[in-house]
N, C-alpha and C positions, 0 to 999 in steps of 0.2 A: 383522611388524605387527600390532597389535590394532585393531579395527576404529573404536575411541575413536581413535586415535591418525590411522588414514585418514580418520575425518571431521573434526579439526583442519588439518590438511593440506587438506583438498578447503575447508575455513574459510579456511584460506591466502588457498588460490589463488582462490577466490569474491570474496575482499577486495581480490582486483588485478584483475579483470575491468574492463572499460569502462565496464558496466551499474552496477555497485558505486561505483565512483569520482563518476557521474554523481549519483548519487541521492544520493553524499554532501555531493557540490559544492552541488545543490540545496537540500537539507535546511538549508546553511549558509546559503543567500542567505534562507533562509525567515525562519531565528531573525533576521535584521537586517531583515527586512523587517516595522514592526512592523505595519501593515496587514494583508499577510497575512499574518502570526502570526495575528492578534485576528480576523480571517475566520475564520479554523480553527479556532480553539478556539470561536467562538462559534458554528459549524453541528454542532461536535461535538456540545457541547454542549444545543446544538438539536434535535438526533438522540437522545440522552441520554434527552431528557425527553418526547418523542411516544414512543420505545418504550416508556418507562417506562409511559406513558398507555397505550399496548395492549395490555401485557402484562396491565395491571390491567383491562383490557377497556373503558377509554375511547379513542375516537376524538381525534384528535388535533382540536386547536381550528382554526376556520378565520384566527385569525390565527395559530398557530404555522406553516400551512403558508405562510400569506402570508411573513413573517418566514424562512421555510424556504427558498422560493422565489425572494426579491428577495434573501436571502446567495448563495443559489447564483450566480444572475446577476451581482453583483458578483464570486464569485471564480472565475467561468468570463470572465471582461475582466478578471483581473490577471494579468500576464503572468511574476511570480515563480511563481504559484501554477500556472497552466500547466505550466510549465517541473518543475516537481514533480510533479503529476499525470501527465505524460508517463515522467518517469523511473522512478516509480515503478512507471507498469505496464509499461516495460521490463523493470525486474529483476525485476517478478514475472514474467512469461513468460518468461526466462533461469531463473528457478527453479527453474517447471514444467519446462522441457527439463531442467534435471541433477538433477529430485526423478523423471519419467521415466525418465535416464537409469539412475538406481540400480533403479527397479523392474525395467527388462531387467537388470540383474545378479542380484536376488532372482530374478527369472521368468525365464531367458528361455526367448527363443519355437523351441520346439521343431520342425521343418519335419516329423524323423518322425513317423508316428503307433506 
């Protein structure tokens, strides 16, 4: 079996994990929740504006910072977004574990010097 075939097989296995399925479920919930979806879009747009300003050597305005903080507070109290953030974090941790296992396969620990 080629490396690419094994990679596809791994992808299929990952798609069947509880972590992936939960992320898919809550992503669907976010898409169906107009308020949550709008907040995520708004904060992403604001982050891009602030990042662009910083890359241009301009500090974000106090108004932008206040907008960001207000939006973040609203997002933190939204149950749909809380579930989405939790699922993203758990899937990210799972994928880090998978990547570590792949790394161990590439560079096995050798106890013999």
